[in-house]
C-alpha positions in Angstrom: 200.6 -48.5 -45.1 202.8 -48.2 -48.4 204.0 -44.5 -48.1 205.9 -43.3 -51.4 208.0 -40.0 -51.0 209.2 -37.8 -53.4 212.1 -34.9 -51.9 213.9 -33.0 -54.8 216.8 -31.6 -53.1 218.6 -31.5 -49.5 216.7 -30.0 -47.1 213.6 -32.1 -48.7 215.8 -35.3 -48.2 216.3 -34.1 -44.4 213.0 -33.2 -43.6 211.6 -36.2 -45.5 213.4 -38.3 -43.3 212.3 -36.8 -40.2 209.1 -37.4 -41.1 209.2 -41.2 -42.4 211.2 -41.5 -38.5 208.2 -40.3 -37.2 205.8 -42.2 -39.4 207.6 -45.5 -38.4 206.8 -44.7 -34.8 203.2 -44.3 -35.4 203.1 -47.3 -38.2 204.9 -50.4 -37.7 204.4 -51.8 -41.0 205.2 -48.6 -43.1 207.2 -49.1 -46.0 208.6 -46.5 -47.8 209.0 -45.6 -51.5 210.8 -42.2 -52.6 212.8 -40.2 -54.8 215.4 -38.4 -52.4 218.8 -38.7 -50.6 220.9 -40.5 -48.5 219.2 -39.5 -45.2 215.6 -41.1 -46.7 217.3 -44.0 -47.5 218.4 -44.3 -44.1 215.5 -44.7 -42.9 215.1 -47.9 -45.0 212.9 -48.3 -47.8 213.7 -48.5 -51.5 215.8 -45.4 -52.9 214.5 -44.8 -56.4 216.1 -42.2 -57.7 218.4 -39.7 -55.9 217.4 -36.0 -55.8 221.1 -34.7 -57.4 219.8 -36.4 -60.8 217.2 -33.9 -60.9 218.1 -30.9 -58.5 218.6 -27.9 -61.2 217.7 -24.6 -60.5 217.6 -21.5 -63.0 216.0 -21.3 -66.4 219.2 -22.4 -68.2 219.9 -25.0 -66.5 216.6 -26.3 -66.3 216.5 -26.0 -69.5 219.6 -28.0 -70.5 218.7 -30.8 -68.4 215.1 -30.8 -69.6 215.1 -34.7 -71.2 216.7 -35.6 -68.3 213.7 -34.3 -65.7 210.8 -35.2 -68.1 212.4 -38.8 -68.0 212.3 -38.8 -64.4 209.0 -37.4 -64.2 208.1 -40.1 -66.8 209.7 -43.0 -64.1 208.4 -41.5 -61.1 204.8 -41.7 -62.5 205.2 -45.2 -63.9 206.8 -46.3 -60.6 203.8 -44.9 -58.4 201.5 -46.4 -60.9 203.0 -49.5 -60.3 203.5 -49.9 -56.7 200.4 -48.5 -56.0 200.5 -46.9 -52.9 198.1 -45.7 -49.9 199.3 -42.4 -49.8 201.8 -40.0 -52.1 203.7 -37.4 -49.8 205.1 -34.6 -51.7 207.9 -31.9 -50.2 208.6 -29.1 -51.0 210.1 -28.8 -54.9 207.0 -27.5 -56.5 207.8 -28.0 -60.2 208.5 -31.2 -60.2 206.0 -32.0 -57.4 203.2 -30.9 -58.9 202.8 -32.4 -61.9 202.8 -35.2 -60.2 200.1 -34.6 -57.7 198.4 -33.7 -61.2 198.7 -37.2 -62.4 198.2 -39.2 -59.5 195.3 -37.4 -58.8 193.7 -38.0 -61.9 194.6 -41.4 -62.7 192.6 -42.1 -58.6 195.6 -43.7 -57.1 195.6 -42.5 -54.0 195.6 -38.9 -51.6 197.8 -36.8 -52.1 199.7 -35.0 -49.3 201.9 -31.9 -49.7 204.4 -31.6 -46.2 206.2 -28.1 -46.5 204.2 -26.6 -49.0 204.6 -24.8 -51.9 205.6 -21.0 -51.2 203.1 -19.8 -53.6 202.4 -16.5 -51.7 205.7 -15.2 -52.8 205.2 -15.7 -56.5 202.9 -17.8 -59.1 200.1 -17.9 -56.8 198.2 -19.1 -59.8 199.4 -22.4 -58.2 196.8 -22.2 -55.5 194.1 -23.5 -58.1 196.4 -26.7 -58.9 196.5 -27.6 -55.1 193.1 -26.9 -54.5 192.5 -29.5 -57.5 194.9 -32.7 -56.5 196.4 -32.2 -53.3 193.7 -33.5 -50.8 196.0 -32.4 -47.1 198.1 -29.7 -46.9 200.8 -29.1 -44.3 202.1 -25.9 -43.3 205.7 -25.6 -41.3 205.2 -21.1 -41.7 202.7 -19.5 -39.5 202.2 -17.1 -41.6 200.9 -19.4 -44.0 197.4 -20.2 -42.4 196.1 -16.8 -43.1 197.4 -17.2 -46.9 196.2 -20.8 -47.5 192.9 -20.6 -44.9 192.0 -17.3 -45.2 192.8 -15.7 -48.1 192.0 -18.9 -50.9 190.1 -20.6 -48.5 191.6 -24.0 -48.1 192.2 -26.0 -45.0 195.9 -26.8 -44.0 197.6 -27.9 -40.7 200.2 -25.9 -39.5 202.5 -28.5 -37.3 204.9 -26.3 -36.7 208.7 -25.8 -38.3 211.2 -28.7 -38.1 214.1 -26.6 -39.2 213.4 -24.7 -35.6 213.1 -28.4 -34.1 216.1 -29.1 -35.6 218.2 -26.5 -34.1 217.0 -27.0 -30.7 217.9 -30.5 -30.7 221.0 -29.8 -32.3 221.9 -27.4 -29.2 220.6 -29.5 -26.5 222.9 -32.5 -27.7 225.6 -30.6 -28.6 225.8 -26.9 -26.8 227.4 -24.1 -28.3 231.3 -24.2 -28.1 233.3 -21.1 -27.5 235.7 -20.7 -30.3 239.8 -19.3 -29.4 238.8 -16.9 -32.6 235.6 -14.8 -33.6 234.5 -16.9 -36.7 231.9 -15.2 -39.3 230.6 -18.2 -41.1 229.5 -18.2 -44.9 226.5 -20.2 -46.0 226.6 -19.7 -50.1 223.4 -22.1 -50.8 223.0 -25.8 -52.2 222.7 -25.1 -55.7 226.3 -24.8 -57.6 224.6 -21.9 -59.4 223.7 -20.4 -55.9 226.9 -20.4 -55.4 229.0 -19.0 -58.5 226.6 -16.2 -57.7 227.1 -15.2 -54.2 230.6 -16.8 -52.8 232.9 -14.8 -54.9 231.1 -11.5 -53.6 230.7 -13.0 -50.0 234.8 -13.8 -50.1 235.8 -10.0 -51.1 233.3 -8.7 -48.5 235.4 -10.2 -45.8 238.9 -9.8 -46.9 239.6 -7.0 -44.4 238.7 -8.7 -41.7 241.0 -11.6 -42.1 243.6 -10.8 -39.6 240.6 -10.8 -36.8 238.2 -13.5 -37.7 238.5 -17.0 -38.9 236.1 -16.5 -41.9 234.5 -20.2 -42.7 232.8 -21.6 -45.8 230.0 -24.5 -44.9 230.1 -26.8 -47.6 227.0 -28.1 -48.5 226.2 -32.0 -48.3 224.9 -32.2 -52.3 228.2 -30.2 -53.6 231.1 -32.1 -53.8 234.2 -30.4 -52.1 236.5 -30.3 -55.4 234.1 -27.7 -56.3 234.7 -25.4 -53.8 238.9 -25.4 -54.1 238.6 -23.1 -57.5 236.9 -20.2 -55.4 238.3 -20.9 -52.2 242.9 -21.3 -53.4 244.5 -18.5 -52.7 242.1 -16.7 -49.9 241.5 -16.1 -46.4 238.9 -18.0 -45.8 238.6 -22.1 -45.2 235.9 -24.7 -45.6 233.9 -27.5 -43.8 231.8 -30.1 -45.1 229.0 -31.3 -43.8 228.9 -29.3 -40.7 226.9 -26.4 -40.7 224.8 -26.9 -37.3 228.3 -26.7 -35.9 229.9 -23.7 -37.9 226.5 -21.8 -37.2 226.9 -22.8 -33.2 230.5 -21.6 -33.1 230.2 -18.1 -35.2 230.0 -14.6 -34.6 228.3 -13.5 -37.5 227.6 -14.8 -41.0 226.5 -14.0 -44.1 223.6 -15.6 -45.6 222.2 -16.6 -48.8 218.0 -16.6 -48.5 216.3 -19.9 -48.2 216.3 -22.1 -44.9 220.1 -21.2 -43.7 218.4 -17.5 -43.1 216.0 -19.1 -40.3 218.7 -21.6 -39.1 221.2 -19.1 -38.6 218.4 -17.0 -36.8 217.4 -20.1 -35.0 221.0 -19.9 -33.3 220.3 -16.4 -32.4 223.9 -15.4 -34.9 223.5 -12.0 -36.5 223.2 -12.2 -40.3 223.2 -10.7 -43.8 221.3 -12.0 -46.4 223.3 -11.8 -49.6 221.3 -13.0 -53.0 223.2 -12.7 -56.3 220.6 -12.3 -59.5 221.4 -11.1 -63.4 220.2 -8.1 -64.5 220.0 -6.8 -60.7 218.4 -3.1 -61.4 215.6 -5.1 -63.7 215.2 -7.3 -61.5 214.7 -5.0 -58.7 211.9 -3.3 -60.3 210.5 -6.7 -61.6 210.8 -7.7 -58.1 208.6 -5.1 -56.9 206.4 -5.7 -59.6 205.9 -9.3 -59.7 206.6 -10.8 -55.5 203.8 -10.8 -53.6 206.1 -10.4 -50.5 207.7 -7.4 -49.4 210.8 -9.8 -48.0 213.1 -12.6 -49.4 213.8 -14.1 -46.2 212.2 -16.8 -43.8 213.1 -14.5 -40.9 211.8 -10.8 -41.9 208.2 -12.9 -43.5 208.3 -14.9 -40.3 208.4 -11.4 -38.2 206.7 -9.1 -40.3 208.6 -6.5 -40.4 212.9 -6.5 -41.3 214.9 -8.1 -38.6 218.1 -8.7 -41.2 218.8 -6.7 -44.0 218.6 -8.2 -47.4 220.8 -7.6 -50.4 219.6 -8.3 -53.2 219.1 -7.8 -57.1 220.3 -3.8 -57.0 221.1 -3.6 -53.7 223.5 -6.7 -53.9 227.4 -5.9 -53.7 230.8 -5.9 -52.2 230.7 -2.7 -50.7 227.3 -3.0 -49.7 228.0 -6.2 -47.6 230.9 -5.4 -46.1 229.3 -2.6 -44.6 226.3 -4.5 -43.5 228.2 -6.8 -41.6 230.6 -4.4 -39.5 227.3 -3.4 -38.5 226.1 -6.9 -36.8 229.8 -7.5 -35.8 230.8 -7.1 -32.4 230.0 -3.4 -31.2 228.2 -3.2 -34.5 225.1 -0.7 -34.5 222.7 -3.0 -35.2 223.9 -6.4 -33.6 222.0 -6.2 -30.4 218.8 -4.8 -32.1 218.9 -8.0 -34.7 219.5 -10.1 -31.7 216.6 -8.8 -29.6 214.3 -9.1 -33.0 215.3 -12.7 -33.1 212.8 -13.6 -30.3 209.7 -12.5 -31.6 210.9 -15.0 -34.5 211.4 -17.7 -31.6 208.0 -17.0 -30.3 205.5 -16.8 -33.7 207.5 -20.8 -34.8 206.1 -21.8 -31.3 207.8 -25.5 -30.1 205.9 -28.1 -31.5 207.7 -31.5 -33.1 206.7 -31.0 -36.8 207.6 -34.7 -38.0 205.3 -36.2 -35.1 202.6 -33.9 -35.4 202.6 -34.4 -39.1 203.1 -38.2 -38.6 200.1 -37.7 -36.6 198.0 -36.5 -38.6 198.6 -38.2 -41.4 198.5 -41.7 -39.4 195.1 -40.2 -38.3 193.5 -39.7 -41.4 194.5 -42.6 -43.3 193.4 -45.0 -40.5 190.6 -43.4 -38.9 
């Protein structure tokens, strides 16, 4: 079977690589061609284009690199048509992937499967029309999406479990949590340069008064070159570790986390956290958030739980003072630490124990080879 996969960022590369591994276990003739990253390449097949050439976030960066993005999209469509796969598997990255889905569907090339469904429940809910039209099978990794897609929009989906939860469980089984002689505060400032630029300076400043008592450590993202961090860290109390986020979390006491998958990873390690996400024009964004966003929370932890487990300092609540105050509440002896740890258990319960890539591969191969 010929599988064409498209992942546009580091987390997509990870999840897609594990799906590829599971597909190979069920299909001995699996042949892969993909837009993705190093982890996917390690599973075999042909890497057509690396996600680093396409991963831009925010209006201005996307606008500045629009020619490159459009050229990549054109190249991808041509490559799919010429290779003629048995299925195209899209992994998150909706701005790019929904356009590819439209093309593949319109040309009648092959079925389109979407693994890790677009988060249209947060905003751009109108995209459901495109999903219904262009996607043959939708695979969800978040339990609350079942109600959104099936009950609200009458579009059947496959909930396969959560790969992040599974990855953390596997890590903790293979590398049990190690005691650190000095308490650690982890900084997870995002996987894109713009996120790091916006969030990291405030995180550093908010932890400055704790430098004598805690080892403050920044998790370097795999998609970012180590040299990019140097201007932010020079002369500070913060040290950097690259490509060791799970090890860092396993040793941490608390964390400051930019909203995204990292919030869920931190929860799965049972590390109390404060979610921090800077936005330009914070007062205006705070108003627009209430008017435009369809959900009450921005972090996956709170969305899965259905109530506020972790504090979210976003838009007009994002400030060094607020970050410092919320962080102190979750340090040992803090007023919110044990409450948050107790509430984490509800998130663990709702995610369940299923093997997401294996379950998705089982469904996919069953549909393709009934």
